[in-house]
C-alpha angles and dihedrals in degrees: 000000000000123000094256094052090046092052091049092052105100096186111115120230119234092234097054103032109083108176098128110102092217091053091049090051091050092051091049091049092048091050090049091052091050091050090048092053091051092047092050091051090052098044099038093095089056092057093247130121133195125210129181121241128216088253132051096289140078130226115225115198140175131211092259092066098260118136141178134191116237130186104189142010094276093053091043090056091046091050091047092053092048094048094042091049094227143075117273121205107208091198092057100049103098 
């Protein structure tokens, strides 16, 4: 099919059309798991871990049993600093 015919085709493709609520929820959950994996790789050296919750928040914990609830990247970083007991420079983590 040529480009023009393809652009005129209004049928949605199953792989790109996400209107099903369950599919949207699965994509959000998958993205949250990917973010969590990246965060854990970054904060591992500080003795802090991040785990997703069933809701819209994350639980940040240290090895001493302390934990904090965080809702976004800013609050995750703040919780990590508090639980690690030191300042963390996000621009100097790699």
